[in-house]
C-alpha angles and dihedrals in degrees: 000000000000116000108235093156103066096061090051092047091049091050092053093045099043099038094202122210107236121196112210127196098189141143127282093243094065107020095107095049092046090054092046096050091051088052091047091053093052101263132109123241130220117187098191104150107148112118090229092065109014096098093042092050092056090069090070096043131082095216145003132226120199116195118191089208082083090064092161090061100058091117088056090049093052093046094047092040093055090048091049091050091051091051095045094245123150118257124197124192129206106193096202110196088343094169097038102093138009089249091059094043090053092046092049092050091050093049093050091049098047105032131052108222124208090203138359118206124188144124120279095266093050094048092046090051091052094044095049103025088236138125128267150126136079103261104297092339130091115259119242091245092057100042112122113246132164088264095050096038096096091052092047090051092049092048092050093047093047093048090047091055093047097044100037088228133115104252118213119187114190127202140104082322119026123220122198124179140170092187093262101052128032124193128197116203122197103191134109135064140247094255090069088072089056092065118084110238100011088135092049089050090050092052091049089049089051089051089056094047092048093046090054093047106032091158094059110038096160092055091044093050092048092049092049093051091045093048092052092048094048092046090049089055092049090051091048091054089056093045092054093044094049099034092233131145142237096291093058089041090059091054093044091051092053089046089051090055089050092052099036114129126201089245092053090051095050093043095048103042120100115195151142125209128202132194123221 
């Protein structure tokens, strides 16, 4: 049985400081979900201090939604690498424009990432250097289905081996791989996609989990993805019971992260794990 509980317990006990370089649309929610999980956020993103600020943090999150801050990401990422801190990348719309393709290539060349979390189109764009996606959303041709699941697992495992990063692909089914082990998660709900920045929040949450468990990034990434999916389901139960909409759902999801217990996480998660 996979241990989802220990990464959550470590996060609550260690309360890591997570520095986020993320976009203005989601910065508040990213900070709040780190706080809800038990961590502490820092949003230092100015090039003049980003690298210096990493010294006081336990981990770094780089979000390509902040495309104007790529220099800050590279500077802070290199500093984090030198200090042995965890670094998590969210390649928002990585294949959408030449600017983002160039930025993604630069980041992968200059920074070693502990984990990379994106939708299937974003991960495919990184893995192949190609185009893809529908704005910040996954394209229909890349969406993970039961039929495409084996190919998605193979892509994630191959990219993990080549990049040296844990690769996390989010969607109706989530796929996480470190190149040796690949997990499929079957939690979450459709309303999560109706909240701006739910993916950015997930990446920030992953940054907190990884910062608290730097010695076990695969376990940390899996626990973060599982926690978000389970909490999305808990928020959806409340939405349906109260007849509310996506704004209340967003608050209820963050509350669910705040109140999540290790037992709830283990009881609620639905997964398979494969070796090789």
